[in-house]
C-alpha positions as CSV (number, residue, x, y, z in Angstrom):
1,M,0.0,0.0,0.0
2,Q,1.4,3.3,-1.0
3,I,0.8,6.4,1.1
4,D,1.7,9.8,-0.4
5,V,1.9,12.4,2.4
6,F,1.8,16.0,1.3
7,S,3.4,17.9,4.2
8,D,5.6,20.8,5.3
9,P,8.0,20.6,8.2
10,V,6.8,23.9,9.6
11,C,3.1,22.8,9.6
12,P,2.1,21.9,13.2
13,W,-1.0,20.0,11.9
14,C,1.4,17.9,9.8
15,F,3.3,16.9,12.9
16,I,0.0,15.9,14.6
17,G,-1.2,14.1,11.4
18,H,2.0,12.2,11.2
19,R,1.5,10.9,14.8
20,R,-2.1,10.0,14.0
21,M,-1.2,8.2,10.8
22,K,1.4,6.2,12.7
23,R,-1.1,5.3,15.4
24,A,-3.5,4.1,12.7
25,L,-0.8,2.0,11.1
26,D,0.2,0.5,14.4
27,T,-3.3,-0.9,14.8
28,R,-3.1,-2.6,11.4
29,P,-0.1,-4.9,11.4
30,D,-1.4,-6.5,8.3
31,V,-0.8,-3.2,6.3
32,T,2.6,-2.8,4.8
33,P,2.8,0.8,3.8
34,I,5.2,2.5,1.4
35,I,5.3,6.0,2.6
36,R,6.4,8.8,0.2
37,W,6.8,12.3,1.5
38,R,5.5,14.9,-0.9
39,P,6.5,18.6,-0.7
40,F,4.1,21.4,0.0
41,Q,5.3,24.8,1.2
42,L,3.0,26.7,3.4
43,N,5.0,29.8,2.6
44,P,6.5,29.4,-0.9
45,Q,7.4,33.1,-1.1
46,M,9.3,33.0,2.2
47,P,12.8,34.6,1.8
48,A,15.6,32.0,1.6
49,E,16.9,33.2,5.0
50,G,13.4,33.0,6.6
51,M,12.0,35.8,8.7
52,P,11.6,36.6,12.4
53,R,8.6,34.7,13.7
54,R,7.0,37.8,15.2
55,R,7.0,39.5,11.8
56,Y,5.6,36.3,10.2
57,L,2.8,36.1,12.7
58,A,1.9,39.8,12.1
59,L,1.8,39.3,8.3
60,K,-0.1,36.0,8.4
61,F,-2.5,36.4,11.3
62,G,-2.5,40.1,12.0
63,G,-0.4,39.8,15.2
64,E,0.4,37.5,18.1
65,A,-2.9,37.8,19.8
66,Q,-4.8,36.3,16.9
67,A,-2.1,33.8,16.4
68,D,-2.3,32.8,20.1
69,R,-6.0,31.9,19.6
70,I,-5.2,29.7,16.6
71,Y,-2.2,28.0,18.2
72,K,-4.1,27.3,21.4
73,A,-6.3,24.8,19.5
74,I,-3.2,23.3,17.9
75,D,-1.5,23.0,21.3
76,E,-4.5,21.1,22.7
77,A,-4.5,18.7,19.8
78,G,-0.8,18.2,20.1
79,Q,-1.1,17.3,23.8
80,S,-3.5,14.6,22.8
81,E,-0.7,13.1,20.7
82,G,2.0,13.6,23.3
83,I,3.4,16.6,21.5
84,D,4.4,19.5,23.8
85,F,4.7,22.3,21.3
86,K,7.2,25.0,22.2
87,F,5.9,27.8,20.0
88,D,7.6,30.5,22.1
89,A,11.0,28.9,21.5
90,I,10.7,29.5,17.7
91,A,12.6,32.7,16.7
92,T,12.7,32.2,13.0
93,T,10.1,31.0,10.5
94,P,12.2,29.4,7.8
95,N,11.9,28.8,4.1
96,T,11.5,25.0,3.9
97,L,12.9,24.3,0.4
98,Q,16.2,23.0,1.8
99,A,14.4,20.8,4.3
100,H,12.2,19.3,1.5
101,R,15.4,18.7,-0.6
102,L,17.0,16.9,2.3
103,I,13.9,14.8,2.8
104,R,14.1,13.8,-0.9
105,L,17.8,12.8,-0.4
106,A,16.9,10.8,2.7
107,E,14.1,9.1,0.8
108,G,16.6,7.6,-1.6
109,E,18.3,6.0,1.4
110,G,15.2,4.8,3.1
111,M,15.6,7.3,5.9
112,A,12.9,9.9,5.1
113,D,10.4,9.0,7.8
114,G,13.0,9.4,10.6
115,L,14.2,12.7,9.1
116,V,10.7,14.1,8.8
117,N,10.0,13.3,12.5
118,A,13.4,14.8,13.4
119,L,12.6,18.0,11.5
120,F,9.2,18.3,13.3
121,E,10.8,17.8,16.7
122,A,13.7,20.2,16.0
123,Y,11.4,23.0,14.9
124,F,8.4,22.6,17.2
125,L,10.0,21.1,20.3
126,N,13.4,22.8,20.3
127,G,12.8,26.0,18.3
128,Q,15.7,25.2,15.9
129,D,15.9,27.0,12.5
130,I,15.4,24.2,10.1
131,G,16.3,26.5,7.2
132,D,19.8,26.7,8.5
133,A,22.4,24.5,6.7
134,D,24.2,23.5,9.9
135,V,21.0,22.5,11.6
136,L,19.9,20.5,8.6
137,R,23.2,18.8,8.3
138,A,23.1,17.7,12.0
139,L,19.6,16.4,11.6
140,G,20.5,14.5,8.4
141,V,23.5,12.9,10.1
142,A,21.3,12.0,13.1
143,A,18.9,10.3,10.7
144,G,21.7,8.2,9.2
145,L,23.0,10.2,6.3
146,E,26.8,10.8,5.8
147,G,27.8,14.3,7.0
148,D,30.1,15.2,4.0
149,I,27.5,14.1,1.5
150,V,24.8,16.2,3.3
151,R,27.1,19.3,3.4
152,Q,27.9,19.1,-0.3
153,F,24.2,18.4,-1.1
154,L,22.9,21.4,0.8
155,Q,25.4,23.6,-1.1
156,G,23.9,22.6,-4.4
157,E,20.5,22.7,-6.1
158,E,19.7,19.0,-6.7
159,F,15.9,18.3,-6.4
160,A,15.1,22.0,-6.0
161,E,13.2,22.3,-9.2
162,D,11.5,19.0,-8.5
163,I,10.3,20.3,-5.2
164,R,8.9,23.5,-6.7
165,S,7.2,21.5,-9.5
166,E,5.6,19.0,-7.1
167,D,4.4,21.8,-4.9
168,A,2.8,23.5,-7.9
169,F,1.3,20.1,-8.9
170,A,-0.2,19.6,-5.5
171,R,-2.0,22.9,-5.8
172,R,-3.3,22.0,-9.2
173,L,-4.7,18.9,-7.7
174,G,-6.7,21.1,-5.4
175,I,-4.5,20.6,-2.3
176,D,-4.6,23.9,-0.5
177,G,-3.6,22.8,2.9
178,V,-1.7,20.0,4.6
179,P,-1.4,17.3,5.7
180,C,-3.0,15.4,2.9
181,F,-2.8,11.7,2.6
182,I,-3.4,9.9,-0.7
183,L,-3.5,6.1,-0.6
184,N,-2.6,4.1,-3.8
185,G,-3.0,7.4,-5.8
186,R,-6.7,7.2,-5.4
187,Y,-8.1,7.6,-1.9
188,A,-7.5,11.0,-0.2
189,L,-7.8,12.1,3.4
190,S,-7.2,15.8,4.2
191,G,-6.2,17.2,7.6
192,A,-4.8,15.8,10.8
193,Q,-7.7,13.3,11.2
194,E,-8.0,10.8,14.1
195,P,-6.7,7.3,13.4
196,A,-10.2,5.9,12.8
197,A,-10.5,8.1,9.7
198,F,-7.7,6.1,8.1
199,Y,-9.3,2.7,8.5
200,P,-11.9,2.9,5.6
201,L,-9.1,4.0,3.3
202,F,-6.8,1.2,4.4
203,D,-9.6,-1.3,3.7
204,M,-10.3,0.1,0.2
205,A,-6.7,0.2,-0.7
206,A,-6.1,-3.3,0.7
207,Q,-9.1,-4.6,-1.3
208,E,-7.7,-2.9,-4.4
209,D,-4.2,-4.5,-3.8
210,A,-5.8,-7.9,-3.4
211,L,-7.6,-7.6,-6.7
212,A,-4.6,-6.3,-8.6
213,P,-3.2,-8.8,-11.2
214,A,0.1,-10.4,-10.1
215,G,3.1,-8.3,-11.0
216,D,1.2,-4.9,-10.9
């Protein structure tokens, strides 16, 4: 079963959705997922160096007071999944192109899932700037990638155009928010849904897999 997850490492609902997807999969040991992380940038026009979080909140939400009301609901949902968001520790809202590139590199080594979780934790639990090359290198190494390879990779442009193109493709598909989960390229679930919301999709995808001709 293939699960395409459209996500952004600076999306708190994506962090929550990741946990809920994992919980759903844990209850279905018969399901063998192939998870592919698909890029979506919440802020595609963000400067490459990012911007101070206070300025970002002012531009996106009209100020910290309005943002606090929104993030209160996110924090409550996070607590239900064992996520203790540290929004006050975040000083910089980054451009996530480099993070998405690194995820694509890790995917080729079978390490994408661990890296995605590390990016979520670094940003939302530790307030790290996941647009910073040194931070990304450390996270890549911790996920199992070789340090020199990561350093050289981050200095280049490999996968950058692919990331931009896939982000644009997601929007053409009608995806205007994340997370969005698509099973077997056919069954979609939008938002950080509770684990039970995944079960009907698992069943439909499993039935489809069982009926597929051998070799497909």
